[in-house]
C-alpha positions in Angstrom: -27.9 -83.3 -35.9 -24.8 -81.6 -37.3 -26.9 -78.7 -38.7 -28.8 -78.3 -35.5 -25.6 -78.2 -33.4 -24.0 -75.6 -35.6 -27.2 -73.5 -35.5 -27.3 -73.9 -31.7 -23.7 -72.9 -31.4 -24.3 -69.9 -33.7 -27.3 -68.9 -31.6 -25.7 -69.5 -28.2 -22.2 -68.1 -28.8 -23.2 -64.4 -29.0 -25.3 -64.7 -25.9 -22.4 -66.5 -24.1 -20.0 -63.8 -25.3 -22.5 -61.1 -24.3 -23.0 -62.7 -20.9 -19.2 -62.9 -20.4 -18.9 -59.2 -21.5 -21.7 -58.2 -19.2 -20.1 -60.0 -16.3 -16.8 -58.3 -17.0 -18.5 -54.9 -17.1 -20.3 -55.8 -13.9 -17.0 -56.7 -12.3 -15.4 -53.5 -13.6 -18.3 -51.4 -12.3 -18.2 -53.2 -8.9 -14.5 -52.6 -8.7 -15.0 -48.9 -9.7 -17.8 -48.6 -7.2 -15.6 -50.1 -4.5 -12.8 -47.8 -5.4 -15.1 -44.8 -5.5 -16.5 -45.8 -2.1 -13.0 -46.2 -0.7 -12.0 -42.8 -2.2 -15.1 -41.2 -0.8 -14.4 -42.7 2.7 -10.8 -41.6 2.5 -11.8 -38.1 1.5 -14.5 -37.9 4.3 -11.9 -39.1 6.9 -9.4 -36.6 5.6 -11.9 -33.8 5.7 -13.0 -34.7 9.2 -9.4 -34.9 10.4 -8.6 -31.5 8.8 -11.7 -30.0 10.4 -10.8 -31.4 13.8 -7.3 -30.1 13.5 -8.5 -26.7 12.4 -10.9 -26.6 15.3 -8.2 -27.6 17.8 -5.8 -25.0 16.4 -8.5 -22.3 16.5 -9.4 -23.3 20.1 -5.7 -23.2 21.2 -5.2 -19.9 19.4 -8.3 -18.5 21.1 -7.1 -19.7 24.5 -3.7 -18.1 23.8 -5.4 -14.9 22.7 -7.6 -15.0 25.8 -4.5 -15.5 28.0 -2.7 -12.7 26.2 -5.7 -10.5 26.4 -6.0 -11.2 30.2 -2.3 -10.5 30.5 -2.7 -7.3 28.5 -5.7 -6.3 30.6 -3.8 -7.0 33.8 -0.8 -5.1 32.5 -3.1 -2.3 31.4 -4.8 -2.2 34.9 -1.4 -2.2 36.5 -0.4 0.6 34.1 -3.6 2.5 34.9 -2.9 2.1 38.6 0.6 3.3 38.0 -0.7 6.1 35.9 -3.3 7.1 38.5 -0.6 7.1 41.1 1.6 9.2 38.9 -1.3 11.5 38.1 -2.0 11.9 41.8 1.6 12.7 42.4 1.6 15.1 39.5 -1.6 16.7 40.7 -0.1 17.1 44.2 3.1 18.6 42.7 1.0 20.9 40.4 -1.1 21.9 43.4 2.0 22.7 45.4 3.6 24.6 42.5 0.3 26.5 41.9 0.1 27.3 45.6 3.7 28.4 45.6 3.0 30.6 42.5 -0.1 32.0 44.2 2.0 32.9 47.2 4.6 34.3 45.0 2.0 36.4 43.1 0.5 37.5 46.4 3.9 38.6 47.6 4.5 40.4 44.3 1.1 42.1 44.6 1.7 43.1 48.2 5.2 44.5 47.2 3.5 46.4 44.3 0.7 47.6 46.5 3.3 48.8 49.0 
């Protein structure tokens, strides 16, 4: 009996130790897996949030740019209108001066001819 018990203990103790060790490793791996899953989830959430923020910022900037471009285009159109008005005025003034010069030249020519 005594010999059998010692032999059983000797046989069973390593398996018991191994099973405990295996369970510990399993617990560690499950904890690590849970931690890794949590880290992955956190990283995914952070990435999604960053992407959403970047998209929102880009959209806002694009809207601002569109508004600025519209303003610039409106200002440019106004400037073009002003410029066309100024050009028309300048053209009229130039025409008047040219006509005056023509009359002056004609007068000079008539004086020279006479």
